[in-house]
C-alpha positions as CSV (number, residue, x, y, z in Angstrom):
1,M,59.8,27.6,23.5
2,T,62.3,26.4,20.9
3,V,64.0,29.2,18.9
4,R,66.5,29.1,15.9
5,R,70.0,30.1,17.2
6,S,73.2,31.0,15.2
7,I,75.9,28.7,16.8
8,V,79.6,29.2,16.2
9,A,81.1,26.1,14.5
10,G,84.6,27.1,14.1
11,S,87.1,30.0,13.9
12,G,90.0,31.1,12.0
13,S,92.6,33.8,11.3
14,Y,95.5,34.9,9.2
15,L,98.2,37.5,9.7
16,P,100.6,38.6,6.8
17,E,104.2,37.6,7.4
18,K,105.7,41.0,7.6
19,I,106.0,42.4,11.2
20,V,106.5,46.3,11.4
21,T,107.8,47.3,14.7
22,N,107.6,50.7,16.5
23,A,111.3,51.0,15.8
24,D,110.7,50.4,12.1
25,L,108.0,53.4,12.1
26,A,110.5,55.6,14.0
27,K,112.8,55.5,11.0
28,I,110.1,57.0,8.7
29,V,108.1,59.4,10.9
30,D,108.8,61.4,14.2
31,T,107.8,58.9,16.7
32,S,109.3,56.4,19.1
33,D,108.4,53.2,20.7
34,E,107.7,54.8,24.0
35,W,105.4,57.4,22.6
36,I,103.4,54.7,20.7
37,V,103.2,52.3,23.6
38,E,102.3,55.0,26.0
39,R,99.4,56.3,23.7
40,S,98.1,53.0,22.3
41,G,99.6,49.9,23.9
42,I,100.8,48.9,20.3
43,S,104.4,47.4,20.0
44,E,104.1,46.1,16.3
45,R,101.6,45.2,13.7
46,R,101.4,43.4,10.4
47,M,101.7,44.5,6.9
48,A,100.4,42.8,3.8
49,A,103.1,42.0,1.2
50,E,103.1,43.8,-2.3
51,G,100.4,42.4,-4.3
52,E,98.6,40.6,-1.2
53,T,95.2,41.8,-1.2
54,T,92.4,41.8,1.3
55,S,90.6,38.8,-0.4
56,D,93.9,36.9,-0.1
57,L,93.8,37.6,3.6
58,A,90.0,36.8,3.9
59,V,90.5,33.4,2.1
60,K,93.1,32.3,4.5
61,A,91.1,33.1,7.3
62,A,88.0,31.6,5.9
63,E,89.8,28.2,5.0
64,A,91.0,28.0,8.6
65,A,87.5,28.6,9.9
66,M,85.9,26.2,7.4
67,S,88.5,23.5,8.4
68,A,87.7,24.1,12.2
69,A,84.1,23.7,11.5
70,G,84.2,20.9,9.1
71,V,82.5,22.6,6.3
72,S,83.4,22.9,2.6
73,G,82.4,25.6,0.1
74,S,79.5,23.4,-1.1
75,D,78.0,23.6,2.6
76,L,77.8,27.4,2.7
77,D,74.6,29.4,2.0
78,L,76.0,32.9,2.6
79,I,79.4,34.7,2.9
80,I,79.5,38.1,4.6
81,V,82.8,40.0,4.5
82,A,83.2,42.9,6.9
83,T,85.9,45.2,5.4
84,T,86.5,48.9,4.5
85,T,89.4,48.0,2.4
86,P,88.1,46.1,-0.5
87,D,90.3,44.7,-3.3
88,E,88.3,46.8,-5.9
89,T,85.4,49.3,-5.7
90,F,83.4,46.5,-7.0
91,P,82.8,43.5,-6.8
92,A,82.6,42.6,-3.2
93,V,85.3,40.8,-1.5
94,A,82.9,38.1,-0.6
95,T,82.5,37.2,-4.2
96,H,86.3,36.7,-4.5
97,V,86.0,34.5,-1.4
98,Q,83.2,32.5,-2.8
99,R,84.8,31.7,-5.8
100,R,88.2,30.6,-4.2
101,V,86.5,28.4,-1.5
102,G,84.5,26.6,-4.0
103,M,81.0,28.0,-3.0
104,T,78.7,27.7,-6.1
105,R,75.2,28.6,-4.8
106,G,73.9,31.2,-2.3
107,A,75.2,34.6,-2.0
108,G,78.0,36.8,-0.8
109,F,78.2,40.5,-0.1
110,D,80.3,42.9,2.0
111,V,79.3,45.0,4.8
112,Q,80.9,48.5,5.5
113,A,80.8,49.7,9.0
114,V,84.6,50.2,9.4
115,C,85.8,49.0,12.8
116,S,82.3,48.0,13.8
117,G,81.8,46.0,10.5
118,F,82.3,42.5,12.1
119,V,79.7,43.2,14.7
120,Y,77.4,44.4,12.1
121,A,78.2,41.3,10.0
122,V,77.5,38.8,12.9
123,N,74.1,40.7,13.3
124,V,73.2,40.2,9.6
125,A,74.2,36.5,9.8
126,D,72.3,35.9,12.8
127,N,69.3,37.5,11.3
128,F,69.5,35.4,8.0
129,I,69.7,32.2,10.2
130,K,66.8,33.2,12.5
131,A,64.7,34.0,9.3
132,G,65.3,30.6,7.7
133,Q,67.2,32.0,4.9
134,A,70.6,30.4,5.6
135,G,71.7,27.4,7.6
136,T,75.5,27.9,7.3
137,V,77.0,31.3,7.1
138,L,80.8,32.3,6.8
139,V,81.4,35.7,8.4
140,I,84.8,37.4,7.8
141,G,86.4,40.5,9.1
142,A,89.4,41.4,6.7
143,E,91.4,44.5,6.2
144,T,94.5,45.9,4.6
145,M,94.6,49.2,6.7
146,T,98.0,50.1,6.0
147,R,96.9,50.9,2.4
148,L,95.0,53.8,3.8
149,M,97.8,55.4,5.7
150,D,99.5,58.8,5.3
151,W,103.0,57.7,6.4
152,S,103.6,61.4,7.4
153,D,100.9,61.6,10.1
154,R,102.3,60.0,13.2
155,T,99.0,60.3,15.0
156,T,97.3,57.6,12.6
157,C,100.0,55.6,10.7
158,V,101.3,54.1,13.9
159,L,97.9,52.6,14.9
160,F,96.8,50.3,12.2
161,G,97.8,46.9,10.8
162,D,96.6,44.3,8.4
163,G,94.9,41.0,9.0
164,A,91.6,38.7,8.7
165,G,89.5,36.5,11.0
166,A,86.6,34.4,10.4
167,L,83.7,32.5,12.1
168,V,81.4,29.9,10.7
169,F,77.8,30.0,12.0
170,K,75.5,27.0,11.7
171,A,71.6,27.1,12.6
172,G,70.8,25.3,15.6
173,E,67.9,25.2,18.3
174,G,67.7,26.8,21.8
175,E,65.2,27.3,24.4
176,G,65.1,31.1,24.0
177,T,67.0,31.7,27.1
178,A,70.4,33.2,27.8
179,A,71.9,29.7,28.5
180,D,71.3,28.8,24.7
181,R,74.4,28.4,22.6
182,G,74.9,30.9,19.9
183,V,74.3,34.6,19.2
184,L,72.0,35.8,22.0
185,S,71.5,39.4,20.8
186,S,73.3,42.2,18.7
187,H,72.8,45.8,19.3
188,L,73.8,48.4,16.6
189,Y,74.2,52.1,16.3
190,S,75.5,54.9,14.2
191,D,75.6,58.8,14.3
192,G,76.5,60.5,11.0
193,R,76.8,63.7,12.8
194,L,80.3,62.6,14.1
195,H,81.6,61.9,10.6
196,D,84.6,64.4,11.0
197,L,86.0,62.4,13.9
198,L,87.1,59.4,11.9
199,Y,86.9,59.2,8.1
200,V,88.9,58.7,4.9
201,D,89.4,61.8,2.8
202,G,88.8,60.2,-0.5
203,G,86.3,58.1,-2.5
204,P,85.0,57.2,-6.2
205,S,82.4,60.1,-6.0
206,T,84.4,62.8,-4.4
207,T,88.1,62.6,-5.3
208,R,88.2,59.6,-7.5
209,T,91.1,58.3,-5.3
210,T,91.4,56.1,-2.3
211,G,92.2,58.9,0.1
212,F,94.0,58.7,3.6
213,L,92.5,57.9,7.1
214,R,92.1,61.2,9.2
215,M,91.1,60.9,12.9
216,Q,90.5,63.4,16.0
217,G,92.0,60.9,18.5
218,K,90.8,62.6,21.7
219,E,87.3,63.0,20.5
220,V,87.1,59.4,19.3
221,F,88.4,58.1,22.6
222,K,85.7,59.9,24.5
223,H,82.9,58.8,22.4
224,A,84.3,55.2,22.1
225,V,84.3,54.7,26.0
226,T,80.7,56.1,26.4
227,N,79.1,54.8,23.5
228,I,80.5,51.3,23.7
229,S,79.8,51.1,27.4
230,D,76.3,51.9,26.8
231,S,75.8,49.3,24.0
232,I,77.3,46.6,26.3
233,R,74.8,47.5,29.2
234,V,71.9,47.3,26.7
235,A,73.2,43.9,25.6
236,L,73.4,42.7,29.1
237,E,70.0,43.9,30.3
238,H,68.3,42.6,27.1
239,N,69.5,39.2,28.1
240,G,69.0,39.4,31.8
241,L,72.7,39.0,32.5
242,T,75.3,41.0,34.4
243,A,79.0,41.7,33.7
244,D,80.0,39.2,36.3
245,E,78.3,36.4,34.1
246,V,80.7,37.3,31.0
247,D,83.5,34.9,30.6
248,W,85.4,36.7,28.1
249,F,85.3,40.1,26.7
250,V,86.8,40.4,23.2
251,P,86.6,44.1,22.3
252,H,87.7,45.7,18.9
253,Q,91.5,46.2,19.4
254,A,91.6,49.9,18.7
255,N,93.8,51.3,21.8
256,K,94.6,49.6,25.0
257,R,93.7,52.7,26.9
258,I,90.2,52.4,25.5
259,L,89.9,48.8,26.1
260,D,91.0,49.2,29.8
261,A,88.6,52.3,30.4
262,T,85.8,50.3,28.9
263,A,86.3,47.5,30.9
264,R,86.5,49.4,34.1
265,K,83.4,51.4,33.2
266,I,81.2,48.2,32.9
267,G,82.9,46.5,35.9
268,L,84.6,43.7,34.0
269,A,87.8,42.1,35.6
270,P,91.0,42.7,33.4
271,E,91.7,38.8,33.2
272,K,88.5,38.4,31.5
273,V,89.7,40.8,28.6
274,V,91.4,39.4,25.5
275,Y,94.1,41.7,24.3
276,T,96.0,41.3,21.1
277,V,96.6,45.2,20.3
278,A,100.1,45.0,21.3
279,R,101.0,42.6,18.5
280,H,98.2,43.2,15.8
281,G,97.6,47.1,16.1
282,N,94.2,48.2,15.1
283,T,93.0,45.9,12.2
284,S,89.6,47.4,11.9
285,A,86.9,44.9,11.2
286,A,89.3,42.0,11.4
287,S,90.4,42.7,15.0
288,I,87.6,41.0,16.7
289,P,87.8,37.6,14.8
290,L,91.6,37.7,15.2
291,A,91.4,38.0,19.0
292,I,88.6,35.4,19.2
293,D,90.5,32.8,17.1
294,E,93.6,33.3,19.1
295,A,91.7,32.7,22.5
296,V,89.9,29.8,20.8
297,R,93.2,28.2,19.8
298,D,94.8,28.8,23.2
299,G,92.1,27.2,25.0
300,R,90.7,30.3,26.7
301,I,87.4,30.3,25.1
302,K,85.5,27.1,25.5
303,Q,82.1,25.6,24.7
304,N,79.2,27.3,26.6
305,D,81.4,30.3,27.6
306,L,79.8,33.6,27.5
307,V,81.5,36.0,25.1
308,L,81.0,39.7,24.7
309,I,82.2,41.5,21.7
310,E,81.9,45.3,20.8
311,A,83.4,48.0,18.5
312,M,83.3,51.5,17.4
313,G,84.3,52.8,14.0
314,G,84.2,55.7,11.6
315,G,80.7,57.0,10.8
316,L,80.5,56.9,13.8
317,T,79.1,53.3,14.2
318,W,79.2,51.2,17.2
319,G,77.6,48.0,18.6
320,S,77.8,44.9,20.7
321,S,76.9,41.2,20.6
322,L,76.6,38.5,23.2
323,I,77.5,34.9,22.1
324,R,77.2,31.8,23.9
325,W,80.0,29.5,22.6
């Protein structure tokens, strides 16, 4: 049986130039390098420059991915941007990207699932391709999370950073088995009852302000390990695969303790985990494509490798995808 698959054609990423170290943060909030590293594994993060927007980051990541894929704006049918920090309340960041990469047809829109946004966006892109509504899709995760920080709250401001990553997917054909290249499956979840664990205390229809990120760290940790592990098991079982067959685990880079605990729970060897959290911090929807692109560029992720991605974010939202490279 021949099936339509969404095959990765290229990846790209962009990090702002400014590096903020733990020592830098210790000058403005009651914290230390030791305290931050022990609790999160983060040593530094990037911060967008004054006037540098989410769409600026997104465009640079998009251009790198498009170059790697050998496509131009005129080849794209759809742009999906996963972000929780848009330039404006509207229009979508995707329309800014569309204009700047020279795409004059098709459509562009944003997906808002916070840190899970990239997994959600991959699923949306895959469904557009499988339905025959798109042949070439640009999927971007882009964030300026530092713009949501309360710089007096040491439990949150030390965790987040800015950046963007992108993948280009092209329609291809497979046999309908787990040996096919492309997105094998995605599995998405949310539970609105857990809103208070991770949210931003502002918005257009409430405070008419942007607001600040608020988080109950211990509770988020507990739900993250359990929910993410469950979604990974579903993905593996759905495709008749085991954890041993995964070549690379590219998780949302939220906290090294969460990443380590999840890998242990599902039985993945540490050497199969792609870590960037120490240098990037938590870049929300950008973290997975940033980590993917790094692993592609340094030669770890190769064609036909089985790549597992997962994330959990505010809402709460969570999910996983299996992709044969």
